[in-house]
N, C-alpha and C positions, 0 to 999 in steps of 0.2 A: 459533484460534491466530493470533497476529499474525505478520506477515511476518518480523520479526527473530528470533522464536523458531523459525519454520520454517527460517530460514537456519542457526540454531545447531544444530537437530536434523539438518539435512542435512550440515553440516560434521562433526558428531560421527559420523554413520553412514559418511560417505566416508572418514573417518580409519581406521575399521575395515577398509574395503575395501582401502586401500592397505597397511595393515599386513599383512593377509592376503596380498595380492599379493607383498609382499617375502618372505613365508615360503614361498610355493609357486613363485615365478618361477624358471625354469631355462633360459630362452632369452632372447636379447637383446631380442626384441620384446615379451616380457612386461614388461620394465622400461619400455618406451615407454608401455605401457598404464598402468602404475603411476604414472609421471611425469604423464601426462595427468590421472589421477584426483587427484593431489596439486594440480595447478594449479587444477582445478575446486573442490577442497576449500578451498584458500586463498581463492578468490574468494568462496565462501559465508561463510567466516570473516570476511573483511573487510566483507561486507554486514551480518553480525550485529553487528559492532562499530560500525556507524553509529548504532544506536539503543540498544543495551544497553551498559552500562559495560564497557570492555575487560577489566578485572579479572574481572568476572563471566563474560564470554564465555570467557576463557582458562581460568578455573577449571573451568567446566562442560565445555569442550572437552577439557581434559587429564584430568579425572576420568572422563568418558565413554570416552575412549580407553584409560585405564588399566584401568577395569572391563571394558570390552569385550575388550581384549587378554587380560586374565587369564582371562576366561570362555572366550575362543577357545582359549587354551592348554589349558584343562581339557577342554572338550567337543569340540574339533576335532582338536587335536594331542596328545591323551591325556597331558597333564601331570598331575602329582599335585595334589590339593586337600587343604588342611589347615584346621583350625579357625581358626588364626591368619590365614590368607589370607582366609577368609570373614569374619572379624571386621573386618579392615582394609578389605575391600571394602564392608562395611556402613557403616563410618565415612565412607568416601568418598561413598557414596550419600546418607547423612544430610546431609553437608556440601553436596552439590550441590542437594538438595531445599531445604535451608535458604536457600541463595543465591537460588534461584528465588522462594521465598516472600518473602524480604526485598526483592527487586527489585519484586515485585508490590505490596508494601505501600508502597514509595516512589512507585510510579506512582499509586496511589490517593491518597496525600497530595498529590502534585503536581496531580492533577486537581481535588481539593477546593480547593486554594489558588488555582488559576486561576479556579474558579467564584466565589470570594469577591471577586475583584478587580473 
């Protein structure tokens, strides 16, 4: 995995940590930890944006956060699950995977064009 995709993976995971932190924080110092996680998260987000198109980064970041938060609600916070929730989570997942595949295809095209020059 290239560094930019590692940064994108880390920022997506850290987003889930701070969302979880906001749900369970009940003391002032818990919020200090959450803020620290957010700062590190945004650092990795900015690092991912250096090499991957910002629209792709944000779409994956937002979709991963949305999917992760929905799953967290269901499995950790005992919220309800419905077929419609599952369907729309599947649509998000397909969209994110499609963006990743499209970005890889563009990288392959750029590498071939540079080799021709």
